[in-house]
C-alpha positions in Angstrom: -172.5 -268.9 -88.3 -169.2 -266.8 -88.5 -166.5 -267.8 -86.4 -167.2 -264.0 -84.8 -170.9 -265.4 -83.5 -169.0 -268.7 -81.6 -169.0 -268.1 -77.7 -165.3 -268.2 -76.9 -164.5 -270.5 -73.9 -164.5 -267.3 -71.2 -167.9 -267.1 -72.3 -168.7 -270.4 -71.9 -167.2 -270.4 -68.8 -168.5 -267.0 -67.6 -172.2 -269.0 -68.2 -171.4 -272.2 -66.6 -170.4 -270.4 -63.5 -173.6 -268.4 -63.9 -175.9 -271.6 -64.0 -174.0 -272.5 -60.9 -174.5 -269.8 -59.2 -178.1 -270.1 -59.8 -178.0 -273.4 -58.2 -176.4 -271.6 -54.8 -173.0 -273.3 -56.6 -170.0 -271.1 -55.7 -167.4 -270.8 -58.2 -163.8 -269.1 -58.5 -162.0 -268.7 -62.1 -158.6 -269.8 -62.4 -157.1 -270.0 -66.0 -159.6 -271.7 -68.1 -161.1 -273.8 -65.1 -164.1 -273.0 -62.5 -163.1 -274.1 -59.1 -165.8 -275.5 -56.4 -165.5 -275.0 -52.8 -165.1 -279.0 -52.8 -162.0 -278.6 -54.8 -163.9 -279.7 -58.8 -162.5 -278.1 -61.0 -164.5 -277.9 -64.2 -163.6 -276.6 -67.8 -166.4 -276.3 -70.6 -165.9 -276.6 -74.2 -168.0 -276.0 -77.4 -168.5 -279.2 -79.6 -171.1 -277.9 -81.7 -173.5 -274.6 -82.2 -176.8 -275.1 -85.5 -179.2 -273.1 -86.0 -182.6 -275.2 -86.9 -185.4 -274.6 -89.7 -187.9 -273.5 -86.7 -185.7 -271.1 -85.6 -184.4 -272.5 -82.8 -180.8 -273.8 -81.9 -178.6 -277.1 -80.8 -175.9 -276.9 -79.1 -173.4 -279.4 -77.8 -170.6 -279.0 -75.2 -168.2 -280.7 -73.1 -167.7 -280.0 -69.3 -163.6 -281.5 -68.2 -164.1 -282.3 -64.6 -160.7 -283.0 -62.5 -159.8 -283.8 -59.0 -156.9 -285.6 -56.7 -159.1 -288.0 -57.4 -159.8 -288.7 -60.6 -156.8 -290.1 -62.0 -156.6 -287.8 -65.3 -159.8 -286.6 -66.1 -163.6 -287.4 -66.6 -165.7 -285.6 -69.0 -169.1 -285.9 -70.1 -171.7 -284.2 -73.2 -174.1 -281.3 -73.1 -176.8 -281.1 -76.0 -179.6 -279.1 -75.8 -182.1 -277.1 -77.6 -183.3 -273.2 -76.9 -184.9 -270.1 -79.1 -181.7 -268.9 -78.9 -177.8 -269.9 -78.2 -177.5 -268.7 -74.8 -180.5 -270.6 -73.7 -179.6 -273.5 -75.3 -175.8 -273.4 -73.4 -177.5 -272.9 -70.2 -180.0 -275.6 -70.2 -177.4 -277.9 -71.2 -175.5 -276.8 -68.2 -178.4 -276.3 -66.2 -178.9 -280.1 -66.9 -175.4 -281.6 -66.2 -175.6 -279.5 -62.9 -178.7 -281.3 -61.5 -177.5 -285.0 -62.5 -173.7 -285.5 -62.8 -172.7 -282.7 -60.7 -175.0 -283.3 -57.9 -173.2 -287.2 -58.3 -169.9 -286.1 -58.2 -170.1 -283.4 -55.3 -171.6 -286.5 -53.3 -169.1 -289.0 -54.2 -166.0 -287.3 -53.8 -167.1 -285.9 -49.7 -165.9 -289.0 -47.3 -169.4 -289.7 -46.0 -171.9 -289.7 -48.8 -175.5 -288.7 -48.5 -177.0 -289.8 -52.1 -178.2 -293.5 -51.8 -175.4 -296.2 -52.9 -174.4 -299.8 -53.6 -171.3 -301.1 -51.7 -169.5 -304.3 -53.0 -166.7 -306.1 -51.3 -163.4 -307.4 -52.7 -160.2 -309.2 -51.9 -157.0 -307.8 -53.2 -155.6 -310.6 -55.2 -151.9 -309.7 -54.6 -152.5 -309.2 -51.2 -155.6 -310.6 -50.1 -156.8 -307.9 -48.1 -160.3 -306.5 -48.9 -161.4 -303.7 -49.6 -165.1 -302.2 -50.4 -166.1 -300.2 -53.3 -169.2 -298.0 -53.4 -171.6 -297.2 -56.3 -173.0 -293.2 -56.0 -176.5 -293.6 -57.5 -177.0 -290.1 -58.7 -180.3 -288.1 -59.3 -182.9 -289.7 -62.2 -184.2 -288.6 -65.2 -187.6 -290.0 -66.3 -190.1 -289.2 -69.3 -193.7 -291.3 -70.0 -195.3 -290.6 -72.5 -198.3 -291.8 -70.9 -199.3 -293.9 -68.2 -198.5 -297.4 -68.4 -201.1 -299.4 -69.8 -200.0 -302.2 -66.7 -199.2 -301.5 -63.1 -197.5 -304.7 -63.0 -193.8 -304.2 -62.5 -190.8 -306.2 -63.1 -188.1 -306.8 -59.9 -184.5 -307.6 -60.1 -185.0 -311.1 -60.1 -187.3 -311.3 -62.8 -190.3 -311.5 -60.3 -193.8 -309.9 -61.1 -193.8 -307.2 -58.8 -196.8 -304.6 -57.9 -194.6 -302.3 -55.9 -191.4 -302.1 -57.5 -190.8 -298.6 -59.5 -188.3 -296.9 -61.1 -185.6 -296.4 -58.2 -182.5 -294.9 -58.2 -180.6 -298.1 -58.5 -182.7 -299.5 -61.2 -180.8 -298.8 -64.3 -177.0 -299.8 -62.8 -178.5 -303.1 -60.6 -179.9 -304.2 -64.5 -176.8 -303.6 -66.7 -174.4 -304.7 -63.5 -172.7 -307.2 -64.9 -171.0 -305.5 -67.5 -169.3 -303.2 -65.0 -167.4 -306.4 -63.7 -163.3 -305.1 -64.2 -164.4 -301.3 -63.4 -166.1 -302.7 -60.0 -163.3 -304.7 -59.1 -160.8 -302.0 -60.3 -159.3 -298.8 -57.3 -160.6 -295.9 -60.3 -162.5 -293.2 -59.5 -165.3 -293.7 -62.3 -168.0 -291.4 -63.9 -170.3 -293.7 -65.8 -173.6 -292.1 -68.2 -176.7 -294.9 -68.6 -179.1 -294.0 -70.6 -182.1 -296.3 -71.8 -185.7 -295.4 -74.0 -188.2 -297.2 -75.9 -189.9 -294.7 -78.5 -193.8 -294.6 -79.4 -193.4 -297.5 -82.0 -191.4 -299.9 -79.9 -188.2 -298.9 -81.1 -185.2 -299.5 -78.0 -182.1 -297.7 -77.9 -179.5 -297.3 -74.8 -176.2 -295.5 -74.5 -173.7 -295.3 -71.9 -170.1 -293.9 -71.2 -167.3 -294.4 -68.7 -165.4 -290.8 -68.0 -166.9 -289.9 -71.0 -165.8 -293.1 -73.3 -168.2 -295.0 -75.1 -168.6 -297.9 -73.2 -170.9 -300.7 -75.4 -170.7 -303.9 -73.4 -174.1 -302.1 -71.2 -175.8 -302.1 -74.0 -176.8 -305.6 -74.3 -178.4 -305.2 -70.5 -179.8 -301.8 -71.3 -181.8 -303.2 -73.6 -182.6 -306.6 -71.9 -184.2 -303.8 -69.0 -186.2 -301.7 -71.6 -187.7 -304.8 -72.9 -189.5 -305.6 -68.9 -191.4 -302.3 -69.3 -194.6 -301.7 -69.0 -196.1 -299.9 -72.7 -195.6 -296.0 -71.9 -195.4 -294.8 -75.3 -192.4 -292.7 -75.7 -190.1 -293.2 -72.2 -186.4 -292.5 -71.7 -184.5 -293.1 -67.9 -181.4 -291.5 -67.4 -178.5 -291.6 -65.0 -175.3 -290.7 -63.8 -173.6 -292.6 -61.2 -169.7 -293.0 -59.8 -168.1 -295.8 -58.9 -165.7 -295.0 -56.0 -163.5 -296.9 -53.3 -164.6 -296.8 -50.1 -162.6 -294.5 -48.0 
């Protein structure tokens, strides 16, 4: 496609602002960034736009997030599709806002509203205790059909007929991979994704502040193996690891 038909950074900024305003989130333009009332600063970037053979469009963008609690910057990708470029971009921004941004907005507050996990540590140099929190964002879950068995597997590996997919499942089942990140004092955004296709092929993906984190993949893949057969299924979530104020 020609360069003139590619949406500019300003157009992306306007579209992101429009998407957030639809969700009741007020923004102000500050240079190339959108500033939210809580101090979060967002900067969208185009990665790719491609026309598909079925007259649909696939788009990929990145949103960078800045805040005093974030040491440098964290970012995450938005991959989407639609009948037009604008529709696809809007859908990608909307999904990001309903999952990632919900978690980030809560994680920068002193008092959390979302479910969380608290973990205590002791500073090796000073002997002082400190508390870390894992802020559990909204989950995305799709099943092709209802599971063939109602039996679930609990976090300790025992059969449990009552436990379904809950906000702590993805992280608690891959928690061993994040030992260093949990002990650190950094503000970290973690993308978790696990899936099994209709043929039983397992896949997983994990990123921290936008960067690939392969250490979590074996744990996520093992977690998928505990799922009852529901055909094509995926589970995804965005969580934040932070210091407890």
